[in-house]
Structures are given as structure tokens and as C-alpha cells.
PLY file of the C-alpha trace (Angstrom):
ply
format ascii 1.0
element vertex 69
property float x
property float y
property float z
element edge 68
property int vertex1
property int vertex2
end_header
7.26 11.23 -9.83
8.19 8.53 -7.32
5.75 6.58 -5.16
6.24 5.10 -1.70
3.96 3.22 0.70
3.99 4.21 4.37
2.06 3.93 7.64
0.95 0.31 7.30
-1.73 -0.87 9.72
-1.07 -3.62 10.63
2.70 -3.54 10.12
2.58 -6.98 8.48
1.20 -5.22 5.40
4.78 -4.30 4.46
5.48 -7.97 3.78
2.51 -8.62 1.47
1.86 -5.29 -0.30
4.35 -3.60 -2.63
4.19 -0.34 -4.57
6.15 0.18 -7.78
8.15 3.39 -7.15
7.97 4.45 -10.82
4.32 3.71 -11.68
2.55 3.60 -8.30
1.10 0.18 -9.15
0.05 -1.73 -6.03
0.73 -5.48 -6.01
0.28 -8.36 -3.61
3.50 -10.23 -2.85
1.81 -13.13 -1.03
-1.64 -14.60 -0.46
-3.92 -12.83 2.02
-5.79 -14.73 4.74
-9.06 -13.29 6.07
-8.64 -15.19 9.35
-5.29 -13.45 10.01
-6.02 -9.89 8.82
-9.26 -8.65 7.27
-8.20 -5.04 6.50
-4.92 -3.39 5.50
-4.68 0.39 5.75
-1.72 2.38 4.36
-0.73 5.61 2.62
0.79 6.18 -0.79
2.98 9.25 -1.19
3.76 10.70 -4.63
6.75 13.07 -4.83
8.05 14.92 -7.86
11.66 15.84 -8.59
11.16 19.58 -8.77
12.96 22.29 -6.83
11.55 22.28 -4.24
9.99 18.82 -4.55
6.22 18.69 -4.11
4.36 15.74 -2.67
0.87 14.48 -2.06
-0.58 11.38 -0.46
-3.68 9.24 -0.37
-5.09 6.61 1.94
-5.56 3.06 0.62
-7.75 0.47 2.34
-7.61 -3.16 1.22
-10.48 -5.30 2.51
-9.86 -9.05 2.46
-12.92 -11.18 1.71
-13.42 -14.66 3.14
-13.97 -16.77 0.02
-14.35 -20.02 1.99
-17.80 -19.08 3.32
0 1
1 2
2 3
3 4
4 5
5 6
6 7
7 8
8 9
9 10
10 11
11 12
12 13
13 14
14 15
15 16
16 17
17 18
18 19
19 20
20 21
21 22
22 23
23 24
24 25
25 26
26 27
27 28
28 29
29 30
30 31
31 32
32 33
33 34
34 35
35 36
36 37
37 38
38 39
39 40
40 41
41 42
42 43
43 44
44 45
45 46
46 47
47 48
48 49
49 50
50 51
51 52
52 53
53 54
54 55
55 56
56 57
57 58
58 59
59 60
60 61
61 62
62 63
63 64
64 65
65 66
66 67
67 68
């Protein structure tokens, strides 16, 4: 099974969120700032290597908390 992240809202999510294509693990690549973006919304697609390949997807929502308040 391989995993990919798609449909980022906002598009800047591509720069700070990464998905391991082998395990599906979601990681942050940079610090998040509540004042810039408070919510990231994207999809994860899982696709197998069968013939024909089958796939499924899920929606992921990351809410950023303001820890300064």
C-alpha cells in the first residue's frame, strides 16, 4: 500500500505537512503558527498494488491551537 496527501486547504499545507508513502505516518516539517493558519484540511489516499489497483481515502483536519493565550 502507498499513501499520498492531496487537496490541501490552504495550499501552504504542502510545505509543512508530509506523509510517509510507505507507512502513512503524518509529520510536521515546520512549526505551525495559529496567527497565520488555524486549520489545515487535506486528504490521504491509500492505494494497493493489485491488478487492478484499489484505493480509498480519508479526510484529515489539523486544528492549530494558540498556545500563547
